[in-house]
C-alpha positions in Angstrom: 33.9 -81.7 -47.9 36.1 -78.7 -47.7 38.1 -78.0 -44.6 38.8 -74.6 -43.2 41.6 -73.2 -41.1 40.2 -72.9 -37.6 41.0 -69.3 -37.5 38.4 -68.8 -40.2 35.7 -70.0 -38.0 34.5 -66.4 -37.8 33.2 -66.7 -41.3 29.5 -66.0 -41.3 29.0 -67.0 -37.7 31.8 -65.9 -35.3 33.2 -62.9 -37.3 36.3 -61.6 -35.8 35.9 -63.4 -32.4 38.7 -65.7 -33.5 41.1 -62.7 -33.5 42.4 -62.4 -30.0 45.8 -61.9 -28.4 45.0 -64.6 -25.9 44.2 -67.1 -28.6 46.9 -69.6 -29.5 46.9 -70.1 -33.3 46.4 -73.7 -34.5 49.2 -75.6 -36.1 47.3 -75.7 -39.4 47.8 -71.9 -39.7 51.5 -71.7 -39.0 52.8 -72.6 -42.4 54.1 -76.1 -43.3 55.7 -77.9 -40.4 55.9 -81.6 -41.3 57.3 -82.6 -37.9 54.7 -80.6 -35.8 53.2 -82.3 -32.8 49.4 -82.2 -32.6 48.2 -79.7 -30.0 45.3 -80.9 -27.8 42.9 -79.4 -25.3 40.9 -81.0 -22.5 37.3 -79.9 -22.6 36.5 -77.9 -19.5 33.4 -77.2 -17.5 33.4 -74.1 -15.4 32.8 -70.4 -15.3 33.2 -68.3 -18.4 33.0 -64.6 -18.9 31.5 -63.4 -22.2 33.6 -60.4 -23.0 34.1 -58.1 -25.9 37.5 -56.6 -26.3 38.4 -54.0 -29.0 41.1 -51.5 -29.5 40.4 -47.9 -30.4 41.7 -44.4 -29.9 41.0 -41.7 -27.3 39.2 -38.5 -28.1 37.6 -35.7 -26.2 33.9 -35.9 -25.5 33.6 -32.3 -26.7 35.9 -30.4 -29.0 35.8 -26.8 -30.1 37.0 -25.8 -33.6 38.8 -22.5 -33.6 38.3 -21.1 -37.1 38.4 -17.8 -38.9 35.0 -16.2 -39.2 36.4 -13.4 -41.4 34.8 -13.4 -44.9 38.1 -12.7 -46.6 41.7 -13.9 -46.6 43.7 -12.5 -43.7 47.0 -13.1 -41.9 47.8 -14.3 -38.4 49.4 -11.7 -36.2 49.5 -13.7 -32.9 48.7 -17.3 -32.1 49.1 -19.4 -28.9 51.5 -22.4 -28.8 50.3 -25.9 -29.5 49.8 -28.1 -26.5 48.7 -25.1 -24.3 46.0 -26.0 -21.9 43.3 -23.4 -21.6 41.8 -23.2 -18.1 38.6 -21.8 -16.7 40.5 -18.7 -15.5 41.7 -18.1 -19.1 38.1 -18.2 -20.2 37.1 -15.7 -17.5 40.0 -13.4 -18.3 39.2 -13.5 -22.1 42.6 -14.9 -23.1 43.4 -14.2 -26.7 44.1 -17.3 -28.7 44.5 -15.9 -32.2 44.9 -12.3 -33.4 44.2 -11.8 -37.1 45.1 -8.7 -39.2 42.1 -6.4 -39.3 43.6 -3.4 -41.1 41.6 -3.7 -44.3 38.4 -4.5 -42.4 38.7 -1.4 -40.2 39.1 0.8 -43.3 36.0 -0.9 -44.9 34.2 -0.4 -41.6 34.9 3.4 -41.6 33.5 3.7 -45.1 30.5 1.6 -44.3 29.7 3.7 -41.2 29.6 6.8 -43.5 27.3 5.1 -46.1 25.1 3.7 -43.3 24.7 7.2 -41.8 23.7 8.6 -45.3 21.2 5.7 -45.7 19.8 6.5 -42.2 19.4 10.2 -43.2 17.7 9.3 -46.4 15.3 7.1 -44.5 14.4 9.9 -42.2 13.7 12.2 -45.2 11.6 9.5 -46.8 9.7 9.0 -43.5 9.0 12.7 -43.2 8.0 12.9 -46.9 5.6 10.1 -46.4 4.0 11.8 -43.4 3.7 15.1 -45.4 2.2 13.3 -48.3 -0.4 11.6 -46.1 -1.3 15.0 -44.5 -1.5 16.8 -47.8 -3.7 14.1 -49.3 -6.0 14.2 -46.4 -6.3 17.9 -46.6 -6.9 17.9 -50.4 -9.6 15.2 -50.1 -11.3 17.0 -47.3 -11.4 20.2 -49.4 -12.8 18.3 -52.4 -15.4 16.7 -50.2 -16.4 20.1 -48.9 -16.7 21.4 -52.4 -19.0 18.6 -53.3 -21.1 19.4 -50.2 -21.2 23.1 -51.1 -22.2 22.4 -54.7 -25.0 20.1 -53.6 -26.2 22.7 -51.1 -26.2 25.4 -53.9 -28.3 23.0 -56.0 -30.6 22.4 -53.1 -30.9 26.1 -52.5 -31.8 26.6 -56.2 -34.4 23.9 -56.7 -35.0 22.4 -53.3 -33.9 19.1 -51.6 -36.1 16.7 -53.6 -35.2 17.9 -57.1 -31.6 18.3 -56.0 -31.4 14.6 -54.9 -33.4 13.5 -58.0 -31.1 15.2 -60.5 -27.8 15.2 -58.6 -26.4 12.6 -61.0 -28.3 12.8 -64.3 -29.6 16.1 -65.8 -33.3 16.3 -66.6 -34.4 16.2 -70.2 -36.3 19.4 -70.0 -35.0 21.9 -67.4 -37.8 24.4 -67.9 -40.3 21.7 -66.9 -38.8 21.7 -63.4 -40.6 25.0 -62.7 -43.9 23.2 -63.0 -42.8 20.2 -60.9 -44.6 20.0 -57.6 -41.4 19.1 -55.9 -39.8 22.4 -56.9 -38.5 24.4 -54.0 -35.7 26.7 -53.0 -34.8 30.0 -54.6 -36.3 29.1 -57.9 -39.7 28.5 -56.4 -39.5 31.8 -54.6 -38.4 33.7 -57.7 -41.2 32.0 -59.7 -43.8 33.1 -57.2 -42.3 36.6 -57.1 -42.6 36.9 -60.9 -46.1 35.5 -60.9 -47.1 37.9 -58.1 -45.6 40.8 -60.0 -47.8 39.9 -63.0 -50.9 39.6 -60.9 -50.2 43.0 -59.3 -49.5 44.5 -62.6 -52.7 43.1 -64.0 -54.6 44.4 -61.0 -53.2 47.9 -61.3 -53.8 47.8 -65.0 -57.5 47.0 -64.3 -57.8 49.8 -61.9 -56.1 52.2 -64.3 -58.7 51.0 -67.0 -61.6 51.6 -64.6 -60.3 55.1 -63.6 -59.9 56.0 -67.3 -63.5 55.0 -68.0 -64.7 57.2 -65.1 -62.5 60.0 -66.3 -64.1 59.8 -69.8 -67.6 59.9 -68.3 -66.8 62.8 -66.0 -65.1 64.7 -69.0 -68.4 64.3 -70.9 -70.2 66.0 -68.0 -67.5 68.6 -67.6 -66.4 67.5 -64.2 -62.8 66.8 -65.2 -60.5 68.4 -67.7 -59.1 66.8 -70.8 -55.7 66.8 -69.3 -56.9 64.8 -66.3 -58.5 62.4 -68.7 -55.2 62.1 -70.7 -53.3 61.5 -67.5 -55.5 58.6 -66.6 -55.0 57.2 -70.1 -51.3 57.5 -69.7 -51.5 55.8 -66.4 -53.5 52.9 -67.9 -50.9 52.6 -70.7 -48.1 52.6 -68.1 -49.9 49.8 -66.2 -50.4 47.8 -69.4 -46.6 48.1 -70.1 -45.8 47.0 -66.6 -48.0 44.0 -67.0 -46.3 43.1 -70.2 -42.9 43.7 -68.6 -43.7 41.4 -65.7 -44.8 38.7 -68.1 -41.6 39.1 -70.1 -39.5 38.9 -66.9 -41.3 35.6 -66.1 -40.6 34.3 -69.6 -37.0 35.3 -69.4 -36.7 33.6 -66.0 -38.3 30.4 -67.2 -36.4 30.2 -70.5 -33.0 31.6 -69.6 -32.2 32.5 -66.0 -33.5 29.3 -64.4 -32.0 27.1 -67.0 -28.6 28.9 -66.7 -28.6 28.8 -62.9 -29.7 25.1 -62.8 -27.1 24.1 -65.4 -24.4 26.0 -63.5 -25.2 24.5 -60.2 -25.7 21.0 -61.6 -22.3 21.3 -63.4 -20.7 22.5 -60.2 -21.9 19.3 -58.5 -20.5 17.1 -61.2 -17.2 19.0 -61.3 -16.9 18.9 -57.5 -17.4 15.1 -57.6 -15.0 14.7 -60.5 -12.4 16.8 -58.6 -13.0 14.6 -55.5 -12.3 11.5 -57.6 -9.2 13.1 -59.1 -7.9 14.2 -55.7 -8.4 10.6 -54.4 -6.6 9.2 -57.4 -3.8 11.7 -57.1 -3.6 11.0 -53.3 -3.2 7.2 -54.0 -0.6 7.9 -56.6 1.4 10.3 -54.4 1.0 8.0 -51.4 2.2 5.0 -53.5 5.3 6.9 -54.7 6.1 8.1 -51.2 5.7 4.6 -49.8 7.9 3.2 -52.5 10.6 5.8 -51.8 10.2 5.1 -48.1 10.4 1.3 -48.6 13.4 1.7 -50.8 15.1 3.9 -48.3 14.2 1.5 -45.5 15.6 -1.4 -47.5 18.8 0.4 -48.2 19.1 1.4 -44.6 18.6 -2.2 -43.5 21.1 -3.3 -46.0 23.7 -0.8 -44.9 23.0 -1.6 -41.3 23.3 -5.3 -41.8 26.6 -4.9 -43.7 27.8 -2.6 -41.0 26.9 -5.1 -38.3 28.7 -7.9 -40.3 31.8 -5.8 -40.7 31.8 -5.0 -37.0 31.5 -8.7 -36.2 34.3 -9.5 -38.6 36.5 -6.9 -37.0 35.6 -8.4 -33.6 36.2 -11.9 -34.9 39.8 -11.0 -35.8 40.4 -11.3 -32.1 39.6 -14.9 -31.1 39.3 -15.3 -27.4 38.9 -18.5 -25.3 35.3 -19.6 -24.9 35.8 -23.0 -23.3 38.7 -24.8 -21.5 40.6 -27.3 -23.6 43.9 -28.3 -25.1 45.3 -26.5 -28.1 45.8 -29.0 -30.9 47.0 -27.7 -34.3 45.3 -29.3 -37.3 47.9 -30.8 -39.7 47.5 -29.7 -43.3 47.0 -32.3 -46.0 50.2 -33.8 -47.4 49.8 -32.3 -50.8 49.8 -28.7 -49.5 53.4 -29.1 -48.4 52.9 -26.7 -45.5 53.4 -26.9 -41.8 51.0 -25.9 -39.1 49.7 -22.3 -39.1 52.0 -19.7 -37.5 52.5 -16.0 -37.3 52.3 -14.6 -40.8 50.4 -17.5 -42.3 47.4 -16.7 -44.5 44.0 -17.9 -43.3 41.1 -18.6 -45.6 37.5 -17.8 -44.7 36.0 -20.4 -42.3 39.4 -22.2 -42.2 39.9 -24.2 -39.0 43.0 -22.9 -37.3 43.2 -25.5 -34.5 41.0 -27.7 -32.4 40.4 -27.4 -28.7 39.3 -30.7 -27.2 38.1 -30.6 -23.7 40.3 -33.3 -22.1 38.3 -33.3 -18.8 36.0 -35.9 -20.3 37.7 -38.5 -22.5 36.0 -41.1 -24.7 37.4 -44.2 -26.3 36.1 -44.7 -29.9 36.1 -48.4 -30.9 34.5 -50.4 -33.7 32.6 -53.4 -32.5 32.2 -56.2 -35.1 28.8 -57.4 -36.2 29.1 -60.8 -34.6 29.1 -59.4 -31.0 27.4 -56.0 -31.4 24.2 -57.4 -29.8 26.2 -58.2 -26.7 27.1 -54.6 -26.2 24.5 -52.3 -24.6 24.5 -48.6 -23.8 25.1 -48.2 -20.0 27.4 -51.2 -19.6 30.6 -50.8 -17.6 33.9 -51.4 -19.3 37.5 -51.6 -18.2 40.0 -49.6 -20.2 43.8 -49.8 -20.6 45.8 -47.1 -22.4 49.1 -48.1 -24.1 50.7 -44.8 -23.1 49.8 -45.3 -19.4 51.0 -48.8 -18.6 49.9 -50.4 -15.4 46.7 -48.3 -15.1 43.2 -49.5 -15.7 40.4 -47.0 -16.1 36.7 -47.5 -15.7 34.2 -46.4 -18.4 30.6 -46.6 -19.5 29.3 -47.3 -23.0 27.5 -44.1 -23.9 26.9 -44.5 -27.6 26.4 -47.4 -30.0 25.8 -46.9 -33.7 22.5 -48.2 -35.2 24.0 -48.9 -38.6 27.4 -50.2 -39.7 30.2 -47.8 -40.4 29.9 -46.6 -44.0 33.6 -46.0 -44.2 34.4 -49.6 -43.4 31.8 -50.7 -45.9 33.6 -48.9 -48.6 37.0 -50.3 -47.6 35.9 -53.8 -47.0 32.2 -54.6 -47.9 32.4 -58.0 -46.0 33.4 -56.4 -42.7 30.6 -54.9 -40.7 31.6 -52.8 -37.7 29.6 -50.5 -35.5 31.1 -47.3 -34.0 30.8 -47.4 -30.2 31.9 -44.8 -27.7 33.0 -45.5 -24.1 33.2 -42.5 -21.8 36.0 -42.7 -19.2 35.0 -41.9 -15.7 36.9 -39.1 -13.9 39.7 -36.9 -15.2 43.3 -37.9 -15.8 45.8 -35.4 -17.1 47.9 -38.1 -18.6 45.2 -38.9 -21.2 45.4 -37.2 -24.6 43.4 -37.4 -27.8 44.7 -40.0 -30.3 46.2 -42.4 -27.7 45.6 -46.1 -28.3 43.3 -47.8 -25.8 41.8 -51.2 -25.3 38.3 -51.6 -24.1 37.0 -54.8 -22.4 33.3 -55.2 -21.7 32.1 -58.1 -19.6 28.7 -58.7 -21.2 27.7 -61.8 -19.2 29.1 -64.2 -16.6 28.3 -67.9 -17.3 28.5 -70.5 -14.5 29.4 -74.2 -15.1 29.4 -74.4 -18.9 31.3 -76.7 -21.2 33.7 -74.7 -23.3 36.6 -75.1 -25.7 38.9 -72.7 -27.5 37.4 -71.1 -30.6 40.2 -72.4 -32.8 39.3 -76.0 -32.0 35.9 -75.6 -33.7 35.7 -76.0 -37.5 32.9 -75.1 -39.8 31.9 -76.7 -43.1 30.3 -75.2 -46.1 26.8 -75.9 -44.8 27.6 -73.9 -41.6 27.7 -77.0 -39.4 30.2 -77.0 -36.5 32.4 -79.9 -35.4 35.5 -80.8 -33.4 38.1 -83.6 -33.6 38.9 -85.9 -30.7 42.5 -86.7 -30.0 42.1 -90.0 -32.0 41.0 -88.0 -35.0 37.3 -88.8 -34.8 35.0 -86.0 -36.1 32.4 -84.9 -33.6 29.5 -82.6 -34.6 28.9 -80.0 -31.9 26.3 -77.3 -31.2 27.9 -74.1 -30.1 26.5 -71.3 -27.9 27.8 -68.1 -26.5 31.5 -67.2 -26.8 34.1 -64.7 -26.0 37.2 -63.9 -28.0 39.0 -67.0 -26.7 36.4 -69.7 -25.8 33.1 -70.9 -27.1 30.4 -72.7 -25.2 29.6 -76.3 -26.4 26.0 -77.0 -25.8 26.0 -80.5 -27.2 28.5 -83.0 -28.6 31.3 -82.9 -26.1 31.7 -83.5 -22.4 34.1 -82.2 -19.8 37.3 -84.1 -19.7 37.4 -85.2 -23.3 40.6 -84.4 -25.2 40.2 -82.7 -28.6 42.6 -81.5 -31.2 43.2 -77.8 -31.6 43.1 -78.2 -35.4 41.8 -80.8 -37.9 44.1 -83.9 -38.3 44.8 -83.2 -42.0 46.1 -79.7 -41.2 48.3 -81.2 -38.5 49.5 -84.0 -40.7 50.3 -81.6 -43.6 51.8 -79.0 -41.3 
């Protein structure tokens, strides 16, 4: 069976608990000392505090990064000194922390104001043009709709409502047949009746003239009238015959030409008015779309110019960086390969480059890394005592405010076998002597055990199977069952009793030095 150095007890079980300043290293881990006297320990039974102690560094609970918000490279004209403490009064008074060169930005701002004004004017013109286009389109469409109404009314006036509705879309096959349609009305029906009446009157007068001529011929034979009178009656009959024929011809002309011509004209006017209405609507849509496109383009350009103008104004304003929160001015050290010192007056600043940090030192936090073996002992809300190397003789009180859920990825990359969890302890109260970066030690009393058997951690060995054992002073190997532990002692639940004397390291390690 392989033996292990007691300090390696951590292994898979105790982790780094064996590393403690208060732990006395076993002789087997001091190098070869052939004349070393075996160290022993008397098993104790008493109170034992289960504590977790880790070292870490101080940092501010909140920190503000002061960086350049200018979207181009610029230079520092003024900057505060490192280590300056910004107070609440400085924040209220708007103390200037950094002043950047804004000469080029101000020139760009003046040019952008001019182009933004032009874009605004173009937008106004486009808005007015759109309003005019809408009004013009509405007027043209109303006029076209009225023309359709007028044309339909003229058609109704010509042939009546029924025939106008029937043939408002499609022309009849025989227009002259409409004069014989019972639904005929309007001016055409009136004219048709007039022509028919004229024919009837002409026929009646012709009949009367024929009768009178017959009487004149009889009276002439008896000598009651002269031949001239008889010839006058004959002439009158002829005139009445011609009037009857003329009336009939007028009716024929009306039926075959005038009515057809008038109907075709009125029907065509309806079609043209409707077509013109459709054209006006199409043109209105086209003009409206063009005006809307120009207005949208002008609006987009105006927004673009306005946004760029606002950004330039903000950039000019951001050249003057004022205090927003209290804190301590801490310059960020550049990477070693840049071979540059901290930023100063005249230094060039890149966009979004952090100029310095401003941690708020009123609330300080100790950041420690708790090892996996004891991370379950640490709970958020537990009280811890803190000592700071730079402030000897002072002990501070803190509270665990944050514990990582997963191990630190950075430590996993550096040492895959080491699992640590980042934990933050907030220090109660304010102390002006505390500064970020100072080394601090955190001790958390996780549990207080009463009357337990315990031995030093280094006195417990572990074999390859994970079994634990100790050695009595006579060298006898004693299997033990371990329980809770702190960084110095471990509880023995079974295998040893109080008062027994055990070796601090295995006999073979003591013998071989």
